[in-house]
Structure formats: structure tokens, C-alpha cells
Backbone as XML, in Angstrom:
<?xml version="1.0"?>
<chain id="A" units="angstrom">
  <residue number="1" name="MET">
    <atom name="N" x="24.136" y="-20.412" z="-38.406"/>
    <atom name="CA" x="23.092" y="-20.517" z="-39.200"/>
    <atom name="C" x="22.475" y="-19.093" z="-38.994"/>
  </residue>
  <residue number="2" name="ASN">
    <atom name="N" x="21.819" y="-19.066" z="-40.295"/>
    <atom name="CA" x="20.937" y="-17.653" z="-40.487"/>
    <atom name="C" x="19.709" y="-17.681" z="-39.682"/>
  </residue>
  <residue number="3" name="PRO">
    <atom name="N" x="19.103" y="-16.723" z="-39.332"/>
    <atom name="CA" x="18.071" y="-16.751" z="-38.734"/>
    <atom name="C" x="16.804" y="-17.412" z="-39.163"/>
  </residue>
  <residue number="4" name="LYS">
    <atom name="N" x="16.798" y="-16.979" z="-40.702"/>
    <atom name="CA" x="15.697" y="-17.762" z="-41.268"/>
    <atom name="C" x="15.564" y="-19.371" z="-40.928"/>
  </residue>
  <residue number="5" name="ALA">
    <atom name="N" x="16.843" y="-19.820" z="-41.092"/>
    <atom name="CA" x="16.938" y="-21.375" z="-41.212"/>
    <atom name="C" x="16.516" y="-21.670" z="-39.658"/>
  </residue>
  <residue number="6" name="LEU">
    <atom name="N" x="17.115" y="-20.957" z="-38.655"/>
    <atom name="CA" x="16.828" y="-21.242" z="-37.337"/>
    <atom name="C" x="15.638" y="-21.279" z="-37.057"/>
  </residue>
  <residue number="7" name="VAL">
    <atom name="N" x="14.602" y="-20.320" z="-37.326"/>
    <atom name="CA" x="13.207" y="-20.243" z="-37.167"/>
    <atom name="C" x="12.333" y="-21.259" z="-37.925"/>
  </residue>
  <residue number="8" name="ALA">
    <atom name="N" x="13.051" y="-21.715" z="-39.039"/>
    <atom name="CA" x="12.288" y="-22.804" z="-39.969"/>
    <atom name="C" x="12.630" y="-24.194" z="-39.105"/>
  </residue>
  <residue number="9" name="LEU">
    <atom name="N" x="13.713" y="-24.110" z="-38.540"/>
    <atom name="CA" x="13.972" y="-25.545" z="-37.629"/>
    <atom name="C" x="13.126" y="-25.708" z="-36.294"/>
  </residue>
  <residue number="10" name="MET">
    <atom name="N" x="13.070" y="-24.331" z="-35.830"/>
    <atom name="CA" x="12.205" y="-24.414" z="-34.607"/>
    <atom name="C" x="10.734" y="-24.802" z="-34.666"/>
  </residue>
  <residue number="11" name="LEU">
    <atom name="N" x="10.162" y="-24.012" z="-36.038"/>
    <atom name="CA" x="8.756" y="-24.356" z="-36.617"/>
    <atom name="C" x="8.979" y="-26.033" z="-36.492"/>
  </residue>
  <residue number="12" name="VAL">
    <atom name="N" x="9.374" y="-26.554" z="-37.477"/>
    <atom name="CA" x="9.552" y="-27.721" z="-37.563"/>
    <atom name="C" x="9.893" y="-29.117" z="-36.361"/>
  </residue>
  <residue number="13" name="GLY">
    <atom name="N" x="10.559" y="-28.097" z="-35.181"/>
    <atom name="CA" x="10.673" y="-28.919" z="-34.123"/>
    <atom name="C" x="9.400" y="-28.819" z="-33.353"/>
  </residue>
  <residue number="14" name="LEU">
    <atom name="N" x="8.739" y="-27.483" z="-33.424"/>
    <atom name="CA" x="7.613" y="-27.688" z="-32.424"/>
    <atom name="C" x="6.407" y="-28.706" z="-32.913"/>
  </residue>
  <residue number="15" name="VAL">
    <atom name="N" x="6.169" y="-28.316" z="-34.333"/>
    <atom name="CA" x="5.251" y="-29.020" z="-35.323"/>
    <atom name="C" x="5.412" y="-30.512" z="-34.804"/>
  </residue>
  <residue number="16" name="GLY">
    <atom name="N" x="6.595" y="-30.992" z="-34.927"/>
    <atom name="CA" x="6.831" y="-32.349" z="-34.796"/>
    <atom name="C" x="6.747" y="-32.556" z="-33.318"/>
  </residue>
  <residue number="17" name="LEU">
    <atom name="N" x="7.217" y="-32.139" z="-32.338"/>
    <atom name="CA" x="6.641" y="-32.350" z="-30.914"/>
    <atom name="C" x="5.162" y="-32.285" z="-30.803"/>
  </residue>
  <residue number="18" name="ALA">
    <atom name="N" x="4.430" y="-31.461" z="-31.385"/>
    <atom name="CA" x="3.176" y="-31.366" z="-31.275"/>
    <atom name="C" x="2.421" y="-32.683" z="-31.623"/>
  </residue>
  <residue number="19" name="SER">
    <atom name="N" x="3.023" y="-33.423" z="-32.595"/>
    <atom name="CA" x="2.343" y="-34.596" z="-33.143"/>
    <atom name="C" x="1.672" y="-35.666" z="-31.996"/>
  </residue>
  <residue number="20" name="ALA">
    <atom name="N" x="0.971" y="-34.938" z="-30.869"/>
    <atom name="CA" x="-0.038" y="-35.630" z="-30.143"/>
    <atom name="C" x="-1.241" y="-35.264" z="-30.610"/>
  </residue>
  <residue number="21" name="ASP">
    <atom name="N" x="-1.584" y="-34.294" z="-31.856"/>
    <atom name="CA" x="-2.375" y="-34.373" z="-32.489"/>
    <atom name="C" x="-2.506" y="-35.382" z="-33.512"/>
  </residue>
  <residue number="22" name="HIS">
    <atom name="N" x="-1.851" y="-36.287" z="-33.535"/>
    <atom name="CA" x="-1.642" y="-37.577" z="-34.489"/>
    <atom name="C" x="-3.117" y="-37.923" z="-34.995"/>
  </residue>
  <residue number="23" name="ASP">
    <atom name="N" x="-3.368" y="-38.304" z="-36.010"/>
    <atom name="CA" x="-4.630" y="-38.848" z="-36.546"/>
    <atom name="C" x="-6.039" y="-38.435" z="-35.848"/>
  </residue>
  <residue number="24" name="GLU">
    <atom name="N" x="-5.596" y="-36.623" z="-35.460"/>
    <atom name="CA" x="-6.733" y="-35.735" z="-35.287"/>
    <atom name="C" x="-6.835" y="-34.980" z="-36.142"/>
  </residue>
  <residue number="25" name="HIS">
    <atom name="N" x="-6.401" y="-34.752" z="-37.222"/>
    <atom name="CA" x="-6.467" y="-33.547" z="-37.992"/>
    <atom name="C" x="-7.906" y="-33.089" z="-38.274"/>
  </residue>
  <residue number="26" name="HIS">
    <atom name="N" x="-8.326" y="-31.775" z="-37.967"/>
    <atom name="CA" x="-9.773" y="-31.319" z="-38.078"/>
    <atom name="C" x="-10.608" y="-32.445" z="-37.334"/>
  </residue>
  <residue number="27" name="HIS">
    <atom name="N" x="-10.465" y="-33.109" z="-36.046"/>
    <atom name="CA" x="-11.511" y="-33.481" z="-35.615"/>
    <atom name="C" x="-11.382" y="-32.743" z="-34.443"/>
  </residue>
  <residue number="28" name="HIS">
    <atom name="N" x="-12.250" y="-32.926" z="-33.666"/>
    <atom name="CA" x="-12.602" y="-31.950" z="-32.070"/>
    <atom name="C" x="-11.848" y="-32.180" z="-31.203"/>
  </residue>
  <residue number="29" name="GLY">
    <atom name="N" x="-10.976" y="-33.033" z="-31.415"/>
    <atom name="CA" x="-10.084" y="-33.327" z="-30.306"/>
    <atom name="C" x="-8.253" y="-32.891" z="-30.369"/>
  </residue>
  <residue number="30" name="SER">
    <atom name="N" x="-8.682" y="-32.172" z="-31.375"/>
    <atom name="CA" x="-7.039" y="-31.522" z="-32.515"/>
    <atom name="C" x="-6.759" y="-30.482" z="-31.662"/>
  </residue>
  <residue number="31" name="VAL">
    <atom name="N" x="-5.401" y="-30.084" z="-30.952"/>
    <atom name="CA" x="-5.257" y="-28.961" z="-30.297"/>
    <atom name="C" x="-5.680" y="-27.623" z="-31.218"/>
  </residue>
  <residue number="32" name="CYS">
    <atom name="N" x="-5.514" y="-27.667" z="-32.553"/>
    <atom name="CA" x="-5.913" y="-26.533" z="-33.360"/>
    <atom name="C" x="-7.243" y="-26.534" z="-33.440"/>
  </residue>
  <residue number="33" name="ALA">
    <atom name="N" x="-8.219" y="-27.389" z="-33.328"/>
    <atom name="CA" x="-9.890" y="-27.192" z="-33.037"/>
    <atom name="C" x="-10.099" y="-26.642" z="-31.817"/>
  </residue>
  <residue number="34" name="LEU">
    <atom name="N" x="-9.137" y="-26.451" z="-30.729"/>
    <atom name="CA" x="-9.921" y="-26.240" z="-29.457"/>
    <atom name="C" x="-9.996" y="-24.670" z="-29.766"/>
  </residue>
  <residue number="35" name="GLU">
    <atom name="N" x="-11.165" y="-24.241" z="-28.981"/>
    <atom name="CA" x="-11.118" y="-22.570" z="-29.031"/>
    <atom name="C" x="-10.125" y="-22.074" z="-28.059"/>
  </residue>
  <residue number="36" name="ARG">
    <atom name="N" x="-10.188" y="-20.742" z="-28.567"/>
    <atom name="CA" x="-8.985" y="-19.976" z="-27.921"/>
    <atom name="C" x="-8.716" y="-19.951" z="-26.532"/>
  </residue>
  <residue number="37" name="GLU">
    <atom name="N" x="-9.718" y="-20.187" z="-25.712"/>
    <atom name="CA" x="-9.402" y="-20.358" z="-24.120"/>
    <atom name="C" x="-8.784" y="-21.450" z="-23.888"/>
  </residue>
  <residue number="38" name="ALA">
    <atom name="N" x="-9.271" y="-22.518" z="-24.568"/>
    <atom name="CA" x="-8.761" y="-23.792" z="-24.226"/>
    <atom name="C" x="-7.214" y="-23.816" z="-24.613"/>
  </residue>
  <residue number="39" name="GLN">
    <atom name="N" x="-6.951" y="-23.560" z="-25.603"/>
    <atom name="CA" x="-5.511" y="-23.174" z="-26.314"/>
    <atom name="C" x="-4.806" y="-22.737" z="-25.233"/>
  </residue>
  <residue number="40" name="VAL">
    <atom name="N" x="-4.864" y="-21.584" z="-25.094"/>
    <atom name="CA" x="-4.283" y="-20.591" z="-23.777"/>
    <atom name="C" x="-4.415" y="-21.701" z="-22.745"/>
  </residue>
  <residue number="41" name="ALA">
    <atom name="N" x="-5.228" y="-22.417" z="-22.199"/>
    <atom name="CA" x="-5.154" y="-22.957" z="-20.702"/>
    <atom name="C" x="-3.784" y="-24.114" z="-21.202"/>
  </residue>
  <residue number="42" name="LEU">
    <atom name="N" x="-4.070" y="-24.487" z="-22.461"/>
    <atom name="CA" x="-3.197" y="-25.544" z="-22.577"/>
    <atom name="C" x="-1.675" y="-25.629" z="-22.494"/>
  </residue>
  <residue number="43" name="VAL">
    <atom name="N" x="-1.658" y="-24.199" z="-23.346"/>
    <atom name="CA" x="-0.193" y="-23.334" z="-23.273"/>
    <atom name="C" x="0.507" y="-23.117" z="-22.052"/>
  </residue>
  <residue number="44" name="GLY">
    <atom name="N" x="-0.604" y="-22.765" z="-21.202"/>
    <atom name="CA" x="-0.062" y="-22.395" z="-19.485"/>
    <atom name="C" x="0.212" y="-23.697" z="-19.139"/>
  </residue>
  <residue number="45" name="CYS">
    <atom name="N" x="-0.589" y="-25.114" z="-18.872"/>
    <atom name="CA" x="-0.212" y="-26.457" z="-18.631"/>
    <atom name="C" x="1.005" y="-26.121" z="-19.354"/>
  </residue>
  <residue number="46" name="LEU">
    <atom name="N" x="1.126" y="-26.482" z="-20.624"/>
    <atom name="CA" x="2.880" y="-27.026" z="-21.065"/>
    <atom name="C" x="3.800" y="-26.446" z="-20.403"/>
  </residue>
  <residue number="47" name="GLN">
    <atom name="N" x="3.634" y="-24.754" z="-20.435"/>
    <atom name="CA" x="4.772" y="-24.080" z="-19.943"/>
    <atom name="C" x="5.214" y="-24.412" z="-18.321"/>
  </residue>
  <residue number="48" name="GLU">
    <atom name="N" x="3.964" y="-24.769" z="-17.687"/>
    <atom name="CA" x="4.273" y="-25.153" z="-16.229"/>
    <atom name="C" x="4.550" y="-26.840" z="-16.212"/>
  </residue>
  <residue number="49" name="HIS">
    <atom name="N" x="4.590" y="-27.472" z="-17.224"/>
    <atom name="CA" x="4.944" y="-28.808" z="-17.003"/>
    <atom name="C" x="6.342" y="-29.435" z="-17.947"/>
  </residue>
  <residue number="50" name="LEU">
    <atom name="N" x="6.399" y="-28.629" z="-19.087"/>
    <atom name="CA" x="7.626" y="-29.122" z="-19.544"/>
    <atom name="C" x="9.094" y="-28.700" z="-19.113"/>
  </residue>
  <residue number="51" name="ASP">
    <atom name="N" x="10.087" y="-29.345" z="-19.289"/>
    <atom name="CA" x="11.235" y="-29.220" z="-18.547"/>
    <atom name="C" x="12.037" y="-27.795" z="-19.399"/>
  </residue>
  <residue number="52" name="GLU">
    <atom name="N" x="12.911" y="-27.397" z="-18.735"/>
    <atom name="CA" x="13.524" y="-25.953" z="-19.022"/>
    <atom name="C" x="14.178" y="-25.812" z="-20.262"/>
  </residue>
  <residue number="53" name="GLY">
    <atom name="N" x="14.680" y="-27.094" z="-20.748"/>
    <atom name="CA" x="15.085" y="-27.139" z="-22.068"/>
    <atom name="C" x="14.241" y="-26.928" z="-22.924"/>
  </residue>
  <residue number="54" name="VAL">
    <atom name="N" x="13.034" y="-27.475" z="-23.025"/>
    <atom name="CA" x="12.060" y="-27.466" z="-24.134"/>
    <atom name="C" x="11.366" y="-25.835" z="-24.070"/>
  </residue>
  <residue number="55" name="ARG">
    <atom name="N" x="11.363" y="-25.616" z="-22.770"/>
    <atom name="CA" x="10.535" y="-24.181" z="-22.576"/>
    <atom name="C" x="11.480" y="-23.308" z="-23.325"/>
  </residue>
  <residue number="56" name="THR">
    <atom name="N" x="12.493" y="-23.195" z="-23.298"/>
    <atom name="CA" x="13.798" y="-22.627" z="-23.580"/>
    <atom name="C" x="13.660" y="-22.251" z="-25.036"/>
  </residue>
  <residue number="57" name="LYS">
    <atom name="N" x="13.287" y="-23.497" z="-25.920"/>
    <atom name="CA" x="13.412" y="-23.530" z="-27.218"/>
    <atom name="C" x="12.247" y="-22.977" z="-27.942"/>
  </residue>
  <residue number="58" name="LEU">
    <atom name="N" x="10.763" y="-22.894" z="-27.121"/>
    <atom name="CA" x="9.858" y="-22.486" z="-27.355"/>
    <atom name="C" x="9.453" y="-20.993" z="-27.155"/>
  </residue>
  <residue number="59" name="ASN">
    <atom name="N" x="10.237" y="-20.593" z="-26.275"/>
    <atom name="CA" x="10.424" y="-19.311" z="-25.835"/>
    <atom name="C" x="11.277" y="-18.443" z="-26.903"/>
  </residue>
  <residue number="60" name="ALA">
    <atom name="N" x="12.026" y="-19.291" z="-27.571"/>
    <atom name="CA" x="12.932" y="-18.632" z="-28.596"/>
    <atom name="C" x="12.127" y="-18.619" z="-30.013"/>
  </residue>
  <residue number="61" name="MET">
    <atom name="N" x="11.176" y="-19.752" z="-30.213"/>
    <atom name="CA" x="10.195" y="-19.503" z="-31.321"/>
    <atom name="C" x="9.325" y="-18.486" z="-31.020"/>
  </residue>
  <residue number="62" name="GLN">
    <atom name="N" x="9.334" y="-18.021" z="-29.649"/>
    <atom name="CA" x="8.095" y="-17.091" z="-29.889"/>
    <atom name="C" x="9.047" y="-15.709" z="-29.899"/>
  </residue>
  <residue number="63" name="GLN">
    <atom name="N" x="10.005" y="-15.334" z="-29.443"/>
    <atom name="CA" x="10.883" y="-14.456" z="-29.878"/>
    <atom name="C" x="10.986" y="-14.075" z="-31.679"/>
  </residue>
  <residue number="64" name="ARG">
    <atom name="N" x="11.304" y="-15.225" z="-32.332"/>
    <atom name="CA" x="11.476" y="-15.259" z="-33.490"/>
    <atom name="C" x="10.219" y="-14.652" z="-34.414"/>
  </residue>
  <residue number="65" name="PHE">
    <atom name="N" x="9.163" y="-15.308" z="-33.516"/>
    <atom name="CA" x="7.972" y="-15.238" z="-34.705"/>
    <atom name="C" x="7.323" y="-13.603" z="-34.279"/>
  </residue>
  <residue number="66" name="GLU">
    <atom name="N" x="8.009" y="-13.218" z="-33.116"/>
    <atom name="CA" x="7.390" y="-11.431" z="-32.364"/>
    <atom name="C" x="6.241" y="-12.143" z="-32.614"/>
  </residue>
  <residue number="67" name="CYS">
    <atom name="N" x="6.061" y="-13.209" z="-31.086"/>
    <atom name="CA" x="4.770" y="-13.220" z="-30.568"/>
    <atom name="C" x="4.597" y="-12.433" z="-29.110"/>
  </residue>
  <residue number="68" name="ASP">
    <atom name="N" x="3.455" y="-12.269" z="-28.590"/>
    <atom name="CA" x="3.645" y="-11.337" z="-27.274"/>
    <atom name="C" x="3.294" y="-12.678" z="-26.374"/>
  </residue>
  <residue number="69" name="GLN">
    <atom name="N" x="2.881" y="-13.692" z="-26.702"/>
    <atom name="CA" x="2.467" y="-14.696" z="-25.836"/>
    <atom name="C" x="3.105" y="-16.071" z="-26.856"/>
  </residue>
  <residue number="70" name="LEU">
    <atom name="N" x="3.398" y="-16.993" z="-25.894"/>
    <atom name="CA" x="3.484" y="-18.466" z="-26.678"/>
    <atom name="C" x="2.297" y="-18.928" z="-27.426"/>
  </residue>
  <residue number="71" name="HIS">
    <atom name="N" x="1.183" y="-18.608" z="-26.908"/>
    <atom name="CA" x="-0.311" y="-19.251" z="-27.478"/>
    <atom name="C" x="-0.017" y="-18.837" z="-28.812"/>
  </residue>
  <residue number="72" name="CYS">
    <atom name="N" x="0.583" y="-17.451" z="-29.362"/>
    <atom name="CA" x="0.796" y="-16.698" z="-30.752"/>
    <atom name="C" x="1.133" y="-18.130" z="-31.876"/>
  </residue>
  <residue number="73" name="VAL">
    <atom name="N" x="2.300" y="-18.541" z="-31.203"/>
    <atom name="CA" x="3.262" y="-19.844" z="-31.610"/>
    <atom name="C" x="2.521" y="-20.687" z="-32.249"/>
  </residue>
  <residue number="74" name="LEU">
    <atom name="N" x="1.680" y="-21.279" z="-31.008"/>
    <atom name="CA" x="0.734" y="-22.368" z="-31.973"/>
    <atom name="C" x="-0.426" y="-22.149" z="-32.384"/>
  </residue>
  <residue number="75" name="GLN">
    <atom name="N" x="-0.788" y="-20.670" z="-32.485"/>
    <atom name="CA" x="-1.844" y="-20.332" z="-33.728"/>
    <atom name="C" x="-1.150" y="-20.259" z="-34.998"/>
  </residue>
  <residue number="76" name="LYS">
    <atom name="N" x="-0.114" y="-19.688" z="-35.181"/>
    <atom name="CA" x="0.995" y="-19.456" z="-36.318"/>
    <atom name="C" x="1.011" y="-21.109" z="-36.795"/>
  </residue>
  <residue number="77" name="MET">
    <atom name="N" x="1.429" y="-21.796" z="-35.939"/>
    <atom name="CA" x="1.857" y="-22.949" z="-36.414"/>
    <atom name="C" x="0.690" y="-23.682" z="-37.213"/>
  </residue>
  <residue number="78" name="CYS">
    <atom name="N" x="-0.659" y="-23.708" z="-36.159"/>
    <atom name="CA" x="-2.022" y="-24.249" z="-36.693"/>
    <atom name="C" x="-2.292" y="-23.893" z="-38.478"/>
  </residue>
  <residue number="79" name="GLU">
    <atom name="N" x="-2.055" y="-22.282" z="-38.464"/>
    <atom name="CA" x="-2.325" y="-21.673" z="-39.521"/>
    <atom name="C" x="-1.220" y="-22.225" z="-40.786"/>
  </residue>
  <residue number="80" name="ARG">
    <atom name="N" x="-0.203" y="-22.345" z="-40.576"/>
    <atom name="CA" x="0.703" y="-22.841" z="-41.377"/>
    <atom name="C" x="0.375" y="-24.376" z="-42.020"/>
  </residue>
  <residue number="81" name="ASN">
    <atom name="N" x="-0.049" y="-24.846" z="-41.095"/>
    <atom name="CA" x="-0.001" y="-26.795" z="-41.334"/>
    <atom name="C" x="-1.515" y="-27.062" z="-41.610"/>
  </residue>
  <residue number="82" name="GLN">
    <atom name="N" x="-2.419" y="-26.040" z="-42.168"/>
    <atom name="CA" x="-3.680" y="-26.414" z="-42.183"/>
    <atom name="C" x="-4.239" y="-27.117" z="-41.256"/>
  </residue>
  <residue number="83" name="GLY">
    <atom name="N" x="-4.470" y="-26.424" z="-40.140"/>
    <atom name="CA" x="-5.092" y="-26.379" z="-39.143"/>
    <atom name="C" x="-4.665" y="-27.511" z="-38.115"/>
  </residue>
  <residue number="84" name="THR">
    <atom name="N" x="-3.399" y="-28.443" z="-38.488"/>
    <atom name="CA" x="-3.105" y="-29.467" z="-37.329"/>
    <atom name="C" x="-1.582" y="-29.183" z="-37.065"/>
  </residue>
  <residue number="85" name="LEU">
    <atom name="N" x="-1.119" y="-29.866" z="-36.092"/>
    <atom name="CA" x="0.360" y="-29.929" z="-35.437"/>
    <atom name="C" x="0.833" y="-30.779" z="-35.826"/>
  </residue>
  <residue number="86" name="GLU">
    <atom name="N" x="0.257" y="-31.752" z="-36.646"/>
    <atom name="CA" x="1.201" y="-33.253" z="-37.157"/>
    <atom name="C" x="2.018" y="-32.801" z="-38.369"/>
  </residue>
  <residue number="87" name="HIS">
    <atom name="N" x="3.008" y="-33.346" z="-38.127"/>
    <atom name="CA" x="4.118" y="-33.216" z="-38.670"/>
    <atom name="C" x="5.393" y="-34.631" z="-38.721"/>
  </residue>
  <residue number="88" name="SER">
    <atom name="N" x="5.910" y="-35.008" z="-39.531"/>
    <atom name="CA" x="6.839" y="-36.117" z="-39.569"/>
    <atom name="C" x="8.185" y="-35.563" z="-39.430"/>
  </residue>
  <residue number="89" name="GLY">
    <atom name="N" x="8.835" y="-36.083" z="-38.533"/>
    <atom name="CA" x="10.477" y="-35.750" z="-38.229"/>
    <atom name="C" x="10.721" y="-34.134" z="-38.206"/>
  </residue>
  <residue number="90" name="ASN">
    <atom name="N" x="11.572" y="-34.029" z="-37.181"/>
    <atom name="CA" x="12.323" y="-32.803" z="-36.878"/>
    <atom name="C" x="13.773" y="-32.850" z="-36.941"/>
  </residue>
  <residue number="91" name="GLU">
    <atom name="N" x="14.217" y="-31.887" z="-36.809"/>
    <atom name="CA" x="15.839" y="-31.799" z="-36.715"/>
    <atom name="C" x="16.374" y="-30.913" z="-35.105"/>
  </residue>
  <residue number="92" name="PHE">
    <atom name="N" x="15.333" y="-30.294" z="-34.582"/>
    <atom name="CA" x="15.569" y="-29.258" z="-33.895"/>
    <atom name="C" x="15.446" y="-29.920" z="-32.572"/>
  </residue>
  <residue number="93" name="PHE">
    <atom name="N" x="14.692" y="-30.854" z="-32.221"/>
    <atom name="CA" x="14.302" y="-31.253" z="-30.677"/>
    <atom name="C" x="14.729" y="-32.569" z="-30.673"/>
  </residue>
  <residue number="94" name="THR">
    <atom name="N" x="15.216" y="-33.101" z="-29.324"/>
    <atom name="CA" x="15.709" y="-34.303" z="-29.439"/>
    <atom name="C" x="14.405" y="-35.630" z="-29.605"/>
  </residue>
  <residue number="95" name="ASP">
    <atom name="N" x="14.627" y="-36.940" z="-29.418"/>
    <atom name="CA" x="13.500" y="-37.523" z="-29.572"/>
    <atom name="C" x="13.073" y="-37.562" z="-27.963"/>
  </residue>
  <residue number="96" name="ALA">
    <atom name="N" x="13.622" y="-37.496" z="-26.946"/>
    <atom name="CA" x="13.333" y="-37.409" z="-25.536"/>
    <atom name="C" x="12.256" y="-36.069" z="-25.213"/>
  </residue>
  <residue number="97" name="GLU">
    <atom name="N" x="13.130" y="-35.323" z="-26.009"/>
    <atom name="CA" x="11.827" y="-33.865" z="-25.777"/>
    <atom name="C" x="10.468" y="-33.810" z="-26.796"/>
  </residue>
  <residue number="98" name="LYS">
    <atom name="N" x="10.555" y="-34.714" z="-27.903"/>
    <atom name="CA" x="9.240" y="-35.055" z="-28.829"/>
    <atom name="C" x="8.597" y="-35.591" z="-27.529"/>
  </residue>
  <residue number="99" name="ASP">
    <atom name="N" x="9.016" y="-36.655" z="-27.420"/>
    <atom name="CA" x="8.264" y="-37.604" z="-26.305"/>
    <atom name="C" x="7.617" y="-36.892" z="-24.941"/>
  </residue>
  <residue number="100" name="ALA">
    <atom name="N" x="8.658" y="-36.023" z="-24.492"/>
    <atom name="CA" x="8.088" y="-35.267" z="-23.327"/>
    <atom name="C" x="6.894" y="-34.422" z="-23.668"/>
  </residue>
  <residue number="101" name="PHE">
    <atom name="N" x="7.265" y="-33.587" z="-24.713"/>
    <atom name="CA" x="5.673" y="-32.377" z="-25.358"/>
    <atom name="C" x="4.871" y="-33.397" z="-25.589"/>
  </residue>
  <residue number="102" name="ARG">
    <atom name="N" x="4.899" y="-34.484" z="-26.239"/>
    <atom name="CA" x="3.687" y="-35.291" z="-26.551"/>
    <atom name="C" x="2.618" y="-35.841" z="-25.105"/>
  </residue>
  <residue number="103" name="SER">
    <atom name="N" x="3.750" y="-36.576" z="-24.325"/>
    <atom name="CA" x="2.976" y="-37.003" z="-23.066"/>
    <atom name="C" x="2.516" y="-35.460" z="-22.134"/>
  </residue>
  <residue number="104" name="THR">
    <atom name="N" x="3.196" y="-34.399" z="-22.245"/>
    <atom name="CA" x="2.553" y="-33.422" z="-21.410"/>
    <atom name="C" x="1.177" y="-32.496" z="-22.003"/>
  </residue>
  <residue number="105" name="ILE">
    <atom name="N" x="1.176" y="-32.575" z="-23.267"/>
    <atom name="CA" x="0.130" y="-32.306" z="-24.079"/>
    <atom name="C" x="-1.007" y="-33.297" z="-23.595"/>
  </residue>
  <residue number="106" name="THR">
    <atom name="N" x="-0.968" y="-34.364" z="-23.768"/>
    <atom name="CA" x="-1.925" y="-35.630" z="-23.288"/>
    <atom name="C" x="-2.430" y="-35.057" z="-21.989"/>
  </residue>
  <residue number="107" name="ALA">
    <atom name="N" x="-1.043" y="-35.243" z="-21.102"/>
    <atom name="CA" x="-1.655" y="-34.888" z="-19.719"/>
    <atom name="C" x="-2.268" y="-33.868" z="-19.565"/>
  </residue>
  <residue number="108" name="CYS">
    <atom name="N" x="-2.067" y="-32.579" z="-20.045"/>
    <atom name="CA" x="-2.883" y="-31.535" z="-19.787"/>
    <atom name="C" x="-4.301" y="-31.258" z="-20.481"/>
  </residue>
  <residue number="109" name="ARG">
    <atom name="N" x="-4.252" y="-32.295" z="-21.599"/>
    <atom name="CA" x="-5.783" y="-32.442" z="-22.260"/>
    <atom name="C" x="-6.542" y="-32.900" z="-21.320"/>
  </residue>
  <residue number="110" name="ASP">
    <atom name="N" x="-5.985" y="-34.194" z="-21.016"/>
    <atom name="CA" x="-6.875" y="-34.742" z="-19.903"/>
    <atom name="C" x="-7.092" y="-34.524" z="-18.283"/>
  </residue>
  <residue number="111" name="ALA">
    <atom name="N" x="-6.025" y="-33.523" z="-18.254"/>
    <atom name="CA" x="-6.471" y="-32.765" z="-16.728"/>
    <atom name="C" x="-7.792" y="-32.010" z="-16.793"/>
  </residue>
  <residue number="112" name="ALA">
    <atom name="N" x="-7.518" y="-31.171" z="-18.304"/>
    <atom name="CA" x="-8.712" y="-30.168" z="-18.651"/>
    <atom name="C" x="-9.933" y="-30.681" z="-18.650"/>
  </residue>
  <residue number="113" name="HIS">
    <atom name="N" x="-10.026" y="-32.034" z="-19.475"/>
    <atom name="CA" x="-11.230" y="-32.656" z="-19.502"/>
    <atom name="C" x="-12.169" y="-32.899" z="-18.224"/>
  </residue>
  <residue number="114" name="GLN">
    <atom name="N" x="-11.353" y="-33.439" z="-17.262"/>
    <atom name="CA" x="-11.452" y="-33.970" z="-16.182"/>
    <atom name="C" x="-11.792" y="-32.711" z="-15.297"/>
  </residue>
  <residue number="115" name="ALA">
    <atom name="N" x="-11.564" y="-31.779" z="-15.523"/>
    <atom name="CA" x="-11.824" y="-30.378" z="-14.749"/>
    <atom name="C" x="-13.289" y="-30.191" z="-15.203"/>
  </residue>
  <residue number="116" name="ASN">
    <atom name="N" x="-13.750" y="-30.349" z="-16.415"/>
    <atom name="CA" x="-14.902" y="-29.975" z="-17.007"/>
    <atom name="C" x="-16.002" y="-30.812" z="-16.634"/>
  </residue>
</chain>
């Protein structure tokens, strides 16, 4: 598989995974609408709680996008998708990985709200 196709698949995968933004497009609760510091904290929480397989795929996306930090990948995805992470379907991540990612985003956001 050529590198551009792999990057495209990884982007679609992460966007699909992050559909925890579902029905929150441009709303206050959207991951893309969070302030930079909140996004960085969310990414940190995700890195701590996602399983190694998903983290490995996310780190590969970080390298492909030539980002210094995983937060950069999140920002690029938000920019490319008009401010949302919602996208239907992908072929890169398994359904179990997508479910784990959605659950982890929700848990991390809930924990952040409780801490405030």
C-alpha cells in the first residue's frame, strides 16, 4: 500500500473512531470546539487509557502527518472535517477499537468535567 493511501486510511479511521462527537457538530461539547488546553488534556487522557494497538495506530498517524504531538493530529482532523470528528465508517480500525475509542473519549471528557 502506498504511503498516501495509508495516511488516508488512518485519517478516516481516527475520524471514524472519534465519532463520539456524534450529533455535536459545532456544539459546545464537541471535541473540536474545546479550547486548546482541554484538547491537549483529552489527548493525554486518551494516550493513558487506550490499548496499545490503538495507540500504535494513532502514533503512526502522528508520524505520517509529521506532527510533534498527537494533539496536532486531532487539530488537523478537525480542520479537514469542518470542525467535527464525526464521520461514518472506516476500514482501518476494528469495530472493537472504534467502540473503545468512543468510550475512552466519553470517560475522559466526563472525568475532566468532574474535575472542574
